[in-house]
PDB file with SEQRES, HELIX, SHEET and CRYST1 records, atoms N, CA, C and O in Angstrom:
SEQRES   1 A   82  MET GLU VAL ALA ILE ARG LYS MET GLY ASN SER GLN GLY          
SEQRES   2 A   82  VAL LEU ILE PRO LYS PRO ILE LEU ALA GLN VAL GLY LEU          
SEQRES   3 A   82  GLU GLY THR ALA ASP LEU GLN VAL ARG ASP GLY VAL ILE          
SEQRES   4 A   82  GLU ILE ARG PRO ILE ARG ARG ASN PRO ARG GLU GLY TRP          
SEQRES   5 A   82  ALA ASP ASP ALA ARG ARG LEU ALA ALA GLN GLY GLY ASP          
SEQRES   6 A   82  ALA PRO VAL TRP PRO GLU VAL SER ASN GLU ASN ASP ASP          
SEQRES   7 A   82  LYS LEU VAL TRP                                              
HELIX    1 AA1 LYS A   18  VAL A   24  1                                   7    
HELIX    2 AA2 TRP A   52  ALA A   61  1                                  10    
HELIX    3 AA3 ASP A   77  LYS A   79  5                                   3    
SHEET    1 AA1 2 ARG A   6  MET A   8  0                                        
SHEET    2 AA1 2 SER A  11  GLY A  13 -1                                        
SHEET    1 AA2 2 ALA A  30  ARG A  35  0                                        
SHEET    2 AA2 2 VAL A  38  PRO A  43 -1                                        
CRYST1    1.000    1.000    1.000  90.00  90.00  90.00 P 1           1          
ATOM      1  N   MET A   1       0.840  -1.171   0.000  1.00  0.00           N  
ATOM      2  CA  MET A   1       0.000   0.000   0.000  1.00  0.00           C  
ATOM      3  C   MET A   1       0.886   1.236   0.000  1.00  0.00           C  
ATOM      4  O   MET A   1       1.786   1.368   0.830  1.00  0.00           O  
ATOM      5  N   GLU A   2       0.634   2.103  -0.901  1.00  0.00           N  
ATOM      6  CA  GLU A   2       1.384   3.354  -0.972  1.00  0.00           C  
ATOM      7  C   GLU A   2       0.651   4.400  -0.138  1.00  0.00           C  
ATOM      8  O   GLU A   2      -0.562   4.571  -0.263  1.00  0.00           O  
ATOM      9  N   VAL A   3       1.403   5.094   0.713  1.00  0.00           N  
ATOM     10  CA  VAL A   3       0.819   6.143   1.550  1.00  0.00           C  
ATOM     11  C   VAL A   3       1.630   7.417   1.400  1.00  0.00           C  
ATOM     12  O   VAL A   3       2.810   7.378   1.055  1.00  0.00           O  
ATOM     13  N   ALA A   4       0.993   8.538   1.661  1.00  0.00           N  
ATOM     14  CA  ALA A   4       1.668   9.835   1.579  1.00  0.00           C  
ATOM     15  C   ALA A   4       2.274  10.188   2.932  1.00  0.00           C  
ATOM     16  O   ALA A   4       1.683   9.931   3.981  1.00  0.00           O  
ATOM     17  N   ILE A   5       3.454  10.776   2.889  1.00  0.00           N  
ATOM     18  CA  ILE A   5       4.075  11.295   4.103  1.00  0.00           C  
ATOM     19  C   ILE A   5       3.641  12.750   4.211  1.00  0.00           C  
ATOM     20  O   ILE A   5       3.883  13.551   3.309  1.00  0.00           O  
ATOM     21  N   ARG A   6       2.996  13.080   5.327  1.00  0.00           N  
ATOM     22  CA  ARG A   6       2.398  14.407   5.492  1.00  0.00           C  
ATOM     23  C   ARG A   6       3.114  15.206   6.564  1.00  0.00           C  
ATOM     24  O   ARG A   6       3.664  14.650   7.515  1.00  0.00           O  
ATOM     25  N   LYS A   7       3.099  16.507   6.395  1.00  0.00           N  
ATOM     26  CA  LYS A   7       3.653  17.397   7.404  1.00  0.00           C  
ATOM     27  C   LYS A   7       2.653  17.487   8.551  1.00  0.00           C  
ATOM     28  O   LYS A   7       1.462  17.708   8.331  1.00  0.00           O  
ATOM     29  N   MET A   8       3.143  17.313   9.775  1.00  0.00           N  
ATOM     30  CA  MET A   8       2.329  17.404  10.988  1.00  0.00           C  
ATOM     31  C   MET A   8       3.083  18.267  11.987  1.00  0.00           C  
ATOM     32  O   MET A   8       3.914  17.768  12.745  1.00  0.00           O  
ATOM     33  N   GLY A   9       2.795  19.550  11.987  1.00  0.00           N  
ATOM     34  CA  GLY A   9       3.544  20.466  12.842  1.00  0.00           C  
ATOM     35  C   GLY A   9       4.978  20.537  12.360  1.00  0.00           C  
ATOM     36  O   GLY A   9       5.228  20.768  11.177  1.00  0.00           O  
ATOM     37  N   ASN A  10       5.930  20.338  13.278  1.00  0.00           N  
ATOM     38  CA  ASN A  10       7.345  20.325  12.918  1.00  0.00           C  
ATOM     39  C   ASN A  10       7.815  18.938  12.487  1.00  0.00           C  
ATOM     40  O   ASN A  10       8.979  18.757  12.133  1.00  0.00           O  
ATOM     41  N   SER A  11       6.916  17.968  12.517  1.00  0.00           N  
ATOM     42  CA  SER A  11       7.265  16.590  12.171  1.00  0.00           C  
ATOM     43  C   SER A  11       6.571  16.184  10.880  1.00  0.00           C  
ATOM     44  O   SER A  11       5.892  16.984  10.237  1.00  0.00           O  
ATOM     45  N   GLN A  12       6.757  14.941  10.526  1.00  0.00           N  
ATOM     46  CA  GLN A  12       6.050  14.357   9.393  1.00  0.00           C  
ATOM     47  C   GLN A  12       5.451  13.046   9.856  1.00  0.00           C  
ATOM     48  O   GLN A  12       5.943  12.434  10.804  1.00  0.00           O  
ATOM     49  N   GLY A  13       4.394  12.613   9.194  1.00  0.00           N  
ATOM     50  CA  GLY A  13       3.746  11.388   9.617  1.00  0.00           C  
ATOM     51  C   GLY A  13       3.005  10.708   8.493  1.00  0.00           C  
ATOM     52  O   GLY A  13       2.874  11.233   7.387  1.00  0.00           O  
ATOM     53  N   VAL A  14       2.526   9.530   8.811  1.00  0.00           N  
ATOM     54  CA  VAL A  14       1.763   8.710   7.877  1.00  0.00           C  
ATOM     55  C   VAL A  14       0.450   8.359   8.563  1.00  0.00           C  
ATOM     56  O   VAL A  14       0.452   7.936   9.719  1.00  0.00           O  
ATOM     57  N   LEU A  15      -0.661   8.527   7.872  1.00  0.00           N  
ATOM     58  CA  LEU A  15      -1.945   8.095   8.412  1.00  0.00           C  
ATOM     59  C   LEU A  15      -2.101   6.609   8.122  1.00  0.00           C  
ATOM     60  O   LEU A  15      -1.980   6.169   6.978  1.00  0.00           O  
ATOM     61  N   ILE A  16      -2.369   5.850   9.167  1.00  0.00           N  
ATOM     62  CA  ILE A  16      -2.534   4.402   9.022  1.00  0.00           C  
ATOM     63  C   ILE A  16      -4.031   4.102   9.064  1.00  0.00           C  
ATOM     64  O   ILE A  16      -4.699   4.463  10.034  1.00  0.00           O  
ATOM     65  N   PRO A  17      -4.568   3.453   8.037  1.00  0.00           N  
ATOM     66  CA  PRO A  17      -5.999   3.147   8.019  1.00  0.00           C  
ATOM     67  C   PRO A  17      -6.420   2.296   9.221  1.00  0.00           C  
ATOM     68  O   PRO A  17      -5.691   1.403   9.653  1.00  0.00           O  
ATOM     69  N   LYS A  18      -7.609   2.593   9.750  1.00  0.00           N  
ATOM     70  CA  LYS A  18      -8.134   1.909  10.929  1.00  0.00           C  
ATOM     71  C   LYS A  18      -8.158   0.379  10.776  1.00  0.00           C  
ATOM     72  O   LYS A  18      -7.801  -0.315  11.728  1.00  0.00           O  
ATOM     73  N   PRO A  19      -8.561  -0.176   9.624  1.00  0.00           N  
ATOM     74  CA  PRO A  19      -8.560  -1.641   9.493  1.00  0.00           C  
ATOM     75  C   PRO A  19      -7.167  -2.258   9.663  1.00  0.00           C  
ATOM     76  O   PRO A  19      -7.037  -3.366  10.183  1.00  0.00           O  
ATOM     77  N   ILE A  20      -6.144  -1.549   9.230  1.00  0.00           N  
ATOM     78  CA  ILE A  20      -4.780  -2.071   9.393  1.00  0.00           C  
ATOM     79  C   ILE A  20      -4.391  -2.050  10.866  1.00  0.00           C  
ATOM     80  O   ILE A  20      -3.796  -3.006  11.364  1.00  0.00           O  
ATOM     81  N   LEU A  21      -4.721  -0.971  11.565  1.00  0.00           N  
ATOM     82  CA  LEU A  21      -4.433  -0.902  13.001  1.00  0.00           C  
ATOM     83  C   LEU A  21      -5.143  -2.029  13.743  1.00  0.00           C  
ATOM     84  O   LEU A  21      -4.557  -2.665  14.619  1.00  0.00           O  
ATOM     85  N   ALA A  22      -6.395  -2.274  13.396  1.00  0.00           N  
ATOM     86  CA  ALA A  22      -7.158  -3.338  14.044  1.00  0.00           C  
ATOM     87  C   ALA A  22      -6.574  -4.709  13.729  1.00  0.00           C  
ATOM     88  O   ALA A  22      -6.562  -5.592  14.586  1.00  0.00           O  
ATOM     89  N   GLN A  23      -6.098  -4.887  12.522  1.00  0.00           N  
ATOM     90  CA  GLN A  23      -5.550  -6.177  12.090  1.00  0.00           C  
ATOM     91  C   GLN A  23      -4.338  -6.578  12.923  1.00  0.00           C  
ATOM     92  O   GLN A  23      -4.142  -7.763  13.195  1.00  0.00           O  
ATOM     93  N   VAL A  24      -3.526  -5.612  13.329  1.00  0.00           N  
ATOM     94  CA  VAL A  24      -2.326  -5.933  14.110  1.00  0.00           C  
ATOM     95  C   VAL A  24      -2.498  -5.631  15.596  1.00  0.00           C  
ATOM     96  O   VAL A  24      -1.570  -5.833  16.379  1.00  0.00           O  
ATOM     97  N   GLY A  25      -3.671  -5.153  15.989  1.00  0.00           N  
ATOM     98  CA  GLY A  25      -3.937  -4.906  17.401  1.00  0.00           C  
ATOM     99  C   GLY A  25      -3.294  -3.648  17.944  1.00  0.00           C  
ATOM    100  O   GLY A  25      -2.946  -3.594  19.123  1.00  0.00           O  
ATOM    101  N   LEU A  26      -3.128  -2.637  17.111  1.00  0.00           N  
ATOM    102  CA  LEU A  26      -2.523  -1.382  17.562  1.00  0.00           C  
ATOM    103  C   LEU A  26      -3.597  -0.418  18.039  1.00  0.00           C  
ATOM    104  O   LEU A  26      -4.536  -0.109  17.305  1.00  0.00           O  
ATOM    105  N   GLU A  27      -3.455   0.056  19.274  1.00  0.00           N  
ATOM    106  CA  GLU A  27      -4.315   1.113  19.794  1.00  0.00           C  
ATOM    107  C   GLU A  27      -3.587   1.765  20.960  1.00  0.00           C  
ATOM    108  O   GLU A  27      -2.842   1.102  21.681  1.00  0.00           O  
ATOM    109  N   GLY A  28      -3.796   3.034  21.141  1.00  0.00           N  
ATOM    110  CA  GLY A  28      -3.135   3.742  22.238  1.00  0.00           C  
ATOM    111  C   GLY A  28      -1.699   4.072  21.901  1.00  0.00           C  
ATOM    112  O   GLY A  28      -1.430   5.048  21.200  1.00  0.00           O  
ATOM    113  N   THR A  29      -0.775   3.265  22.393  1.00  0.00           N  
ATOM    114  CA  THR A  29       0.645   3.497  22.148  1.00  0.00           C  
ATOM    115  C   THR A  29       1.245   2.327  21.372  1.00  0.00           C  
ATOM    116  O   THR A  29       0.672   1.239  21.312  1.00  0.00           O  
ATOM    117  N   ALA A  30       2.403   2.575  20.785  1.00  0.00           N  
ATOM    118  CA  ALA A  30       3.082   1.545  19.998  1.00  0.00           C  
ATOM    119  C   ALA A  30       4.587   1.689  20.181  1.00  0.00           C  
ATOM    120  O   ALA A  30       5.074   2.728  20.626  1.00  0.00           O  
ATOM    121  N   ASP A  31       5.308   0.643  19.834  1.00  0.00           N  
ATOM    122  CA  ASP A  31       6.767   0.653  19.850  1.00  0.00           C  
ATOM    123  C   ASP A  31       7.234   0.981  18.436  1.00  0.00           C  
ATOM    124  O   ASP A  31       6.865   0.292  17.484  1.00  0.00           O  
ATOM    125  N   LEU A  32       8.043   2.028  18.293  1.00  0.00           N  
ATOM    126  CA  LEU A  32       8.525   2.479  16.992  1.00  0.00           C  
ATOM    127  C   LEU A  32      10.040   2.339  16.959  1.00  0.00           C  
ATOM    128  O   LEU A  32      10.731   2.884  17.819  1.00  0.00           O  
ATOM    129  N   GLN A  33      10.565   1.607  15.966  1.00  0.00           N  
ATOM    130  CA  GLN A  33      12.005   1.385  15.842  1.00  0.00           C  
ATOM    131  C   GLN A  33      12.407   1.435  14.373  1.00  0.00           C  
ATOM    132  O   GLN A  33      11.583   1.255  13.477  1.00  0.00           O  
ATOM    133  N   VAL A  34      13.686   1.682  14.152  1.00  0.00           N  
ATOM    134  CA  VAL A  34      14.256   1.602  12.809  1.00  0.00           C  
ATOM    135  C   VAL A  34      15.281   0.477  12.825  1.00  0.00           C  
ATOM    136  O   VAL A  34      16.214   0.488  13.628  1.00  0.00           O  
ATOM    137  N   ARG A  35      15.100  -0.498  11.930  1.00  0.00           N  
ATOM    138  CA  ARG A  35      16.033  -1.628  11.829  1.00  0.00           C  
ATOM    139  C   ARG A  35      16.368  -1.852  10.361  1.00  0.00           C  
ATOM    140  O   ARG A  35      15.483  -2.029   9.523  1.00  0.00           O  
ATOM    141  N   ASP A  36      17.633  -1.839  10.076  1.00  0.00           N  
ATOM    142  CA  ASP A  36      18.102  -2.096   8.707  1.00  0.00           C  
ATOM    143  C   ASP A  36      17.371  -1.228   7.681  1.00  0.00           C  
ATOM    144  O   ASP A  36      16.993  -1.710   6.613  1.00  0.00           O  
ATOM    145  N   GLY A  37      17.173   0.041   8.005  1.00  0.00           N  
ATOM    146  CA  GLY A  37      16.542   0.967   7.081  1.00  0.00           C  
ATOM    147  C   GLY A  37      15.039   0.816   6.941  1.00  0.00           C  
ATOM    148  O   GLY A  37      14.442   1.377   6.022  1.00  0.00           O  
ATOM    149  N   VAL A  38      14.418   0.065   7.842  1.00  0.00           N  
ATOM    150  CA  VAL A  38      12.976  -0.162   7.800  1.00  0.00           C  
ATOM    151  C   VAL A  38      12.354   0.368   9.089  1.00  0.00           C  
ATOM    152  O   VAL A  38      12.855   0.097  10.180  1.00  0.00           O  
ATOM    153  N   ILE A  39      11.263   1.124   8.964  1.00  0.00           N  
ATOM    154  CA  ILE A  39      10.539   1.609  10.140  1.00  0.00           C  
ATOM    155  C   ILE A  39       9.580   0.507  10.582  1.00  0.00           C  
ATOM    156  O   ILE A  39       8.757   0.038   9.796  1.00  0.00           O  
ATOM    157  N   GLU A  40       9.693   0.098  11.852  1.00  0.00           N  
ATOM    158  CA  GLU A  40       8.814  -0.937  12.404  1.00  0.00           C  
ATOM    159  C   GLU A  40       7.911  -0.310  13.463  1.00  0.00           C  
ATOM    160  O   GLU A  40       8.381   0.405  14.347  1.00  0.00           O  
ATOM    161  N   ILE A  41       6.636  -0.579  13.365  1.00  0.00           N  
ATOM    162  CA  ILE A  41       5.670  -0.149  14.373  1.00  0.00           C  
ATOM    163  C   ILE A  41       5.016  -1.412  14.909  1.00  0.00           C  
ATOM    164  O   ILE A  41       4.388  -2.162  14.160  1.00  0.00           O  
ATOM    165  N   ARG A  42       5.163  -1.644  16.204  1.00  0.00           N  
ATOM    166  CA  ARG A  42       4.630  -2.865  16.809  1.00  0.00           C  
ATOM    167  C   ARG A  42       3.744  -2.525  17.999  1.00  0.00           C  
ATOM    168  O   ARG A  42       3.986  -1.545  18.704  1.00  0.00           O  
ATOM    169  N   PRO A  43       2.714  -3.342  18.221  1.00  0.00           N  
ATOM    170  CA  PRO A  43       1.895  -3.124  19.416  1.00  0.00           C  
ATOM    171  C   PRO A  43       2.706  -3.434  20.667  1.00  0.00           C  
ATOM    172  O   PRO A  43       3.553  -4.327  20.665  1.00  0.00           O  
ATOM    173  N   ILE A  44       2.443  -2.697  21.719  1.00  0.00           N  
ATOM    174  CA  ILE A  44       3.086  -2.966  23.005  1.00  0.00           C  
ATOM    175  C   ILE A  44       2.171  -3.920  23.754  1.00  0.00           C  
ATOM    176  O   ILE A  44       1.037  -3.570  24.080  1.00  0.00           O  
ATOM    177  N   ARG A  45       2.651  -5.101  24.024  1.00  0.00           N  
ATOM    178  CA  ARG A  45       1.870  -6.115  24.737  1.00  0.00           C  
ATOM    179  C   ARG A  45       2.331  -6.132  26.189  1.00  0.00           C  
ATOM    180  O   ARG A  45       3.496  -6.394  26.487  1.00  0.00           O  
ATOM    181  N   ARG A  46       1.404  -5.852  27.070  1.00  0.00           N  
ATOM    182  CA  ARG A  46       1.721  -5.854  28.498  1.00  0.00           C  
ATOM    183  C   ARG A  46       0.847  -6.879  29.203  1.00  0.00           C  
ATOM    184  O   ARG A  46      -0.271  -7.177  28.783  1.00  0.00           O  
ATOM    185  N   ASN A  47       1.393  -7.402  30.280  1.00  0.00           N  
ATOM    186  CA  ASN A  47       0.625  -8.293  31.133  1.00  0.00           C  
ATOM    187  C   ASN A  47      -0.433  -7.447  31.842  1.00  0.00           C  
ATOM    188  O   ASN A  47      -0.087  -6.440  32.459  1.00  0.00           O  
ATOM    189  N   PRO A  48      -1.710  -7.826  31.773  1.00  0.00           N  
ATOM    190  CA  PRO A  48      -2.753  -7.014  32.401  1.00  0.00           C  
ATOM    191  C   PRO A  48      -2.550  -6.825  33.901  1.00  0.00           C  
ATOM    192  O   PRO A  48      -3.045  -5.849  34.466  1.00  0.00           O  
ATOM    193  N   ARG A  49      -1.841  -7.725  34.550  1.00  0.00           N  
ATOM    194  CA  ARG A  49      -1.624  -7.626  35.996  1.00  0.00           C  
ATOM    195  C   ARG A  49      -0.212  -7.151  36.339  1.00  0.00           C  
ATOM    196  O   ARG A  49       0.255  -7.314  37.466  1.00  0.00           O  
ATOM    197  N   GLU A  50       0.447  -6.570  35.364  1.00  0.00           N  
ATOM    198  CA  GLU A  50       1.807  -6.080  35.562  1.00  0.00           C  
ATOM    199  C   GLU A  50       1.838  -5.062  36.702  1.00  0.00           C  
ATOM    200  O   GLU A  50       1.078  -4.094  36.701  1.00  0.00           O  
ATOM    201  N   GLY A  51       2.722  -5.292  37.669  1.00  0.00           N  
ATOM    202  CA  GLY A  51       2.884  -4.362  38.781  1.00  0.00           C  
ATOM    203  C   GLY A  51       2.009  -4.652  39.987  1.00  0.00           C  
ATOM    204  O   GLY A  51       2.181  -4.024  41.032  1.00  0.00           O  
ATOM    205  N   TRP A  52       1.068  -5.594  39.871  1.00  0.00           N  
ATOM    206  CA  TRP A  52       0.173  -5.879  40.991  1.00  0.00           C  
ATOM    207  C   TRP A  52       0.935  -6.379  42.210  1.00  0.00           C  
ATOM    208  O   TRP A  52       0.643  -5.954  43.328  1.00  0.00           O  
ATOM    209  N   ALA A  53       1.900  -7.269  42.024  1.00  0.00           N  
ATOM    210  CA  ALA A  53       2.643  -7.827  43.161  1.00  0.00           C  
ATOM    211  C   ALA A  53       3.408  -6.729  43.891  1.00  0.00           C  
ATOM    212  O   ALA A  53       3.394  -6.679  45.121  1.00  0.00           O  
ATOM    213  N   ASP A  54       4.070  -5.855  43.151  1.00  0.00           N  
ATOM    214  CA  ASP A  54       4.795  -4.747  43.782  1.00  0.00           C  
ATOM    215  C   ASP A  54       3.841  -3.824  44.530  1.00  0.00           C  
ATOM    216  O   ASP A  54       4.148  -3.379  45.636  1.00  0.00           O  
ATOM    217  N   ASP A  55       2.695  -3.537  43.940  1.00  0.00           N  
ATOM    218  CA  ASP A  55       1.711  -2.683  44.608  1.00  0.00           C  
ATOM    219  C   ASP A  55       1.200  -3.327  45.894  1.00  0.00           C  
ATOM    220  O   ASP A  55       1.018  -2.641  46.900  1.00  0.00           O  
ATOM    221  N   ALA A  56       0.968  -4.635  45.870  1.00  0.00           N  
ATOM    222  CA  ALA A  56       0.491  -5.339  47.063  1.00  0.00           C  
ATOM    223  C   ALA A  56       1.539  -5.297  48.169  1.00  0.00           C  
ATOM    224  O   ALA A  56       1.200  -5.096  49.336  1.00  0.00           O  
ATOM    225  N   ARG A  57       2.809  -5.487  47.812  1.00  0.00           N  
ATOM    226  CA  ARG A  57       3.881  -5.416  48.821  1.00  0.00           C  
ATOM    227  C   ARG A  57       3.976  -4.013  49.415  1.00  0.00           C  
ATOM    228  O   ARG A  57       4.135  -3.854  50.626  1.00  0.00           O  
ATOM    229  N   ARG A  58       3.878  -3.007  48.565  1.00  0.00           N  
ATOM    230  CA  ARG A  58       3.944  -1.621  49.030  1.00  0.00           C  
ATOM    231  C   ARG A  58       2.768  -1.307  49.960  1.00  0.00           C  
ATOM    232  O   ARG A  58       2.943  -0.649  50.986  1.00  0.00           O  
ATOM    233  N   LEU A  59       1.588  -1.772  49.603  1.00  0.00           N  
ATOM    234  CA  LEU A  59       0.399  -1.558  50.415  1.00  0.00           C  
ATOM    235  C   LEU A  59       0.536  -2.247  51.772  1.00  0.00           C  
ATOM    236  O   LEU A  59       0.180  -1.673  52.801  1.00  0.00           O  
ATOM    237  N   ALA A  60       1.052  -3.477  51.774  1.00  0.00           N  
ATOM    238  CA  ALA A  60       1.248  -4.207  53.028  1.00  0.00           C  
ATOM    239  C   ALA A  60       2.264  -3.505  53.919  1.00  0.00           C  
ATOM    240  O   ALA A  60       2.083  -3.440  55.135  1.00  0.00           O  
ATOM    241  N   ALA A  61       3.331  -2.981  53.325  1.00  0.00           N  
ATOM    242  CA  ALA A  61       4.363  -2.284  54.102  1.00  0.00           C  
ATOM    243  C   ALA A  61       3.804  -1.020  54.750  1.00  0.00           C  
ATOM    244  O   ALA A  61       4.280  -0.598  55.804  1.00  0.00           O  
ATOM    245  N   GLN A  62       2.799  -0.419  54.125  1.00  0.00           N  
ATOM    246  CA  GLN A  62       2.183   0.795  54.667  1.00  0.00           C  
ATOM    247  C   GLN A  62       1.038   0.480  55.623  1.00  0.00           C  
ATOM    248  O   GLN A  62       0.401   1.387  56.159  1.00  0.00           O  
ATOM    249  N   GLY A  63       0.778  -0.810  55.834  1.00  0.00           N  
ATOM    250  CA  GLY A  63      -0.297  -1.200  56.743  1.00  0.00           C  
ATOM    251  C   GLY A  63      -1.675  -1.100  56.119  1.00  0.00           C  
ATOM    252  O   GLY A  63      -2.678  -1.107  56.831  1.00  0.00           O  
ATOM    253  N   GLY A  64      -1.737  -1.010  54.829  1.00  0.00           N  
ATOM    254  CA  GLY A  64      -3.023  -0.856  54.153  1.00  0.00           C  
ATOM    255  C   GLY A  64      -3.593  -2.150  53.620  1.00  0.00           C  
ATOM    256  O   GLY A  64      -4.408  -2.131  52.698  1.00  0.00           O  
ATOM    257  N   ASP A  65      -3.181  -3.284  54.184  1.00  0.00           N  
ATOM    258  CA  ASP A  65      -3.670  -4.561  53.667  1.00  0.00           C  
ATOM    259  C   ASP A  65      -4.698  -5.215  54.585  1.00  0.00           C  
ATOM    260  O   ASP A  65      -4.916  -6.425  54.508  1.00  0.00           O  
ATOM    261  N   ALA A  66      -5.329  -4.428  55.449  1.00  0.00           N  
ATOM    262  CA  ALA A  66      -6.363  -4.973  56.328  1.00  0.00           C  
ATOM    263  C   ALA A  66      -7.562  -5.391  55.479  1.00  0.00           C  
ATOM    264  O   ALA A  66      -7.845  -4.772  54.452  1.00  0.00           O  
ATOM    265  N   PRO A  67      -8.262  -6.435  55.904  1.00  0.00           N  
ATOM    266  CA  PRO A  67      -9.428  -6.877  55.134  1.00  0.00           C  
ATOM    267  C   PRO A  67     -10.452  -5.751  54.980  1.00  0.00           C  
ATOM    268  O   PRO A  67     -10.729  -5.015  55.927  1.00  0.00           O  
ATOM    269  N   VAL A  68     -10.996  -5.633  53.797  1.00  0.00           N  
ATOM    270  CA  VAL A  68     -12.003  -4.607  53.535  1.00  0.00           C  
ATOM    271  C   VAL A  68     -13.332  -5.023  54.157  1.00  0.00           C  
ATOM    272  O   VAL A  68     -14.075  -4.191  54.677  1.00  0.00           O  
ATOM    273  N   TRP A  69     -13.620  -6.321  54.097  1.00  0.00           N  
ATOM    274  CA  TRP A  69     -14.841  -6.857  54.692  1.00  0.00           C  
ATOM    275  C   TRP A  69     -14.441  -7.896  55.738  1.00  0.00           C  
ATOM    276  O   TRP A  69     -14.524  -9.094  55.465  1.00  0.00           O  
ATOM    277  N   PRO A  70     -14.014  -7.475  56.916  1.00  0.00           N  
ATOM    278  CA  PRO A  70     -13.511  -8.432  57.908  1.00  0.00           C  
ATOM    279  C   PRO A  70     -14.558  -9.445  58.354  1.00  0.00           C  
ATOM    280  O   PRO A  70     -14.203 -10.524  58.826  1.00  0.00           O  
ATOM    281  N   GLU A  71     -15.846  -9.117  58.213  1.00  0.00           N  
ATOM    282  CA  GLU A  71     -16.886 -10.045  58.661  1.00  0.00           C  
ATOM    283  C   GLU A  71     -17.150 -11.160  57.650  1.00  0.00           C  
ATOM    284  O   GLU A  71     -17.879 -12.102  57.959  1.00  0.00           O  
ATOM    285  N   VAL A  72     -16.578 -11.075  56.457  1.00  0.00           N  
ATOM    286  CA  VAL A  72     -16.775 -12.098  55.434  1.00  0.00           C  
ATOM    287  C   VAL A  72     -15.579 -13.049  55.466  1.00  0.00           C  
ATOM    288  O   VAL A  72     -14.437 -12.645  55.245  1.00  0.00           O  
ATOM    289  N   SER A  73     -15.863 -14.299  55.741  1.00  0.00           N  
ATOM    290  CA  SER A  73     -14.801 -15.302  55.827  1.00  0.00           C  
ATOM    291  C   SER A  73     -14.303 -15.671  54.432  1.00  0.00           C  
ATOM    292  O   SER A  73     -15.060 -15.648  53.461  1.00  0.00           O  
ATOM    293  N   ASN A  74     -13.037 -16.005  54.350  1.00  0.00           N  
ATOM    294  CA  ASN A  74     -12.492 -16.470  53.079  1.00  0.00           C  
ATOM    295  C   ASN A  74     -12.015 -17.916  53.179  1.00  0.00           C  
ATOM    296  O   ASN A  74     -11.157 -18.348  52.410  1.00  0.00           O  
ATOM    297  N   GLU A  75     -12.576 -18.661  54.133  1.00  0.00           N  
ATOM    298  CA  GLU A  75     -12.125 -20.031  54.342  1.00  0.00           C  
ATOM    299  C   GLU A  75     -12.461 -20.955  53.181  1.00  0.00           C  
ATOM    300  O   GLU A  75     -11.814 -21.991  53.020  1.00  0.00           O  
ATOM    301  N   ASN A  76     -13.452 -20.612  52.368  1.00  0.00           N  
ATOM    302  CA  ASN A  76     -13.821 -21.463  51.230  1.00  0.00           C  
ATOM    303  C   ASN A  76     -13.369 -20.889  49.894  1.00  0.00           C  
ATOM    304  O   ASN A  76     -13.841 -21.322  48.843  1.00  0.00           O  
ATOM    305  N   ASP A  77     -12.469 -19.931  49.925  1.00  0.00           N  
ATOM    306  CA  ASP A  77     -12.010 -19.309  48.682  1.00  0.00           C  
ATOM    307  C   ASP A  77     -11.400 -20.308  47.711  1.00  0.00           C  
ATOM    308  O   ASP A  77     -11.517 -20.148  46.496  1.00  0.00           O  
ATOM    309  N   ASP A  78     -10.749 -21.339  48.240  1.00  0.00           N  
ATOM    310  CA  ASP A  78     -10.100 -22.310  47.360  1.00  0.00           C  
ATOM    311  C   ASP A  78     -11.116 -23.118  46.548  1.00  0.00           C  
ATOM    312  O   ASP A  78     -10.751 -23.758  45.562  1.00  0.00           O  
ATOM    313  N   LYS A  79     -12.385 -23.093  46.956  1.00  0.00           N  
ATOM    314  CA  LYS A  79     -13.422 -23.840  46.239  1.00  0.00           C  
ATOM    315  C   LYS A  79     -14.163 -22.977  45.222  1.00  0.00           C  
ATOM    316  O   LYS A  79     -14.955 -23.488  44.430  1.00  0.00           O  
ATOM    317  N   LEU A  80     -13.906 -21.674  45.243  1.00  0.00           N  
ATOM    318  CA  LEU A  80     -14.573 -20.775  44.307  1.00  0.00           C  
ATOM    319  C   LEU A  80     -14.059 -20.992  42.889  1.00  0.00           C  
ATOM    320  O   LEU A  80     -12.862 -21.183  42.674  1.00  0.00           O  
ATOM    321  N   VAL A  81     -14.963 -20.961  41.939  1.00  0.00           N  
ATOM    322  CA  VAL A  81     -14.599 -21.079  40.531  1.00  0.00           C  
ATOM    323  C   VAL A  81     -14.947 -19.760  39.859  1.00  0.00           C  
ATOM    324  O   VAL A  81     -16.080 -19.286  39.944  1.00  0.00           O  
ATOM    325  N   TRP A  82     -13.970 -19.179  39.197  1.00  0.00           N  
ATOM    326  CA  TRP A  82     -14.192 -17.890  38.521  1.00  0.00           C  
ATOM    327  C   TRP A  82     -14.449 -18.131  37.069  1.00  0.00           C  
ATOM    328  O   TRP A  82     -14.660 -17.183  36.314  1.00  0.00           O  
TER     329      TRP A  82                                                      
END                                                                             
């Protein structure tokens, strides 16, 4: 597909058609690199729970890990199916 390089402020850019973005899963931000004279644009794939463990440790260190519903027992949590 041939596309035009357009002036965008002090930069230049290419408009990427929405179906192409959807086809490769690009939305929000992307990783942009130049390799061997080729511009590569790739989706950034992150773990949805990235950082949760660190946040939980930080919360516990601050004393903020008290049960929100102390009257609700969690003794049968291992039997719950999500």
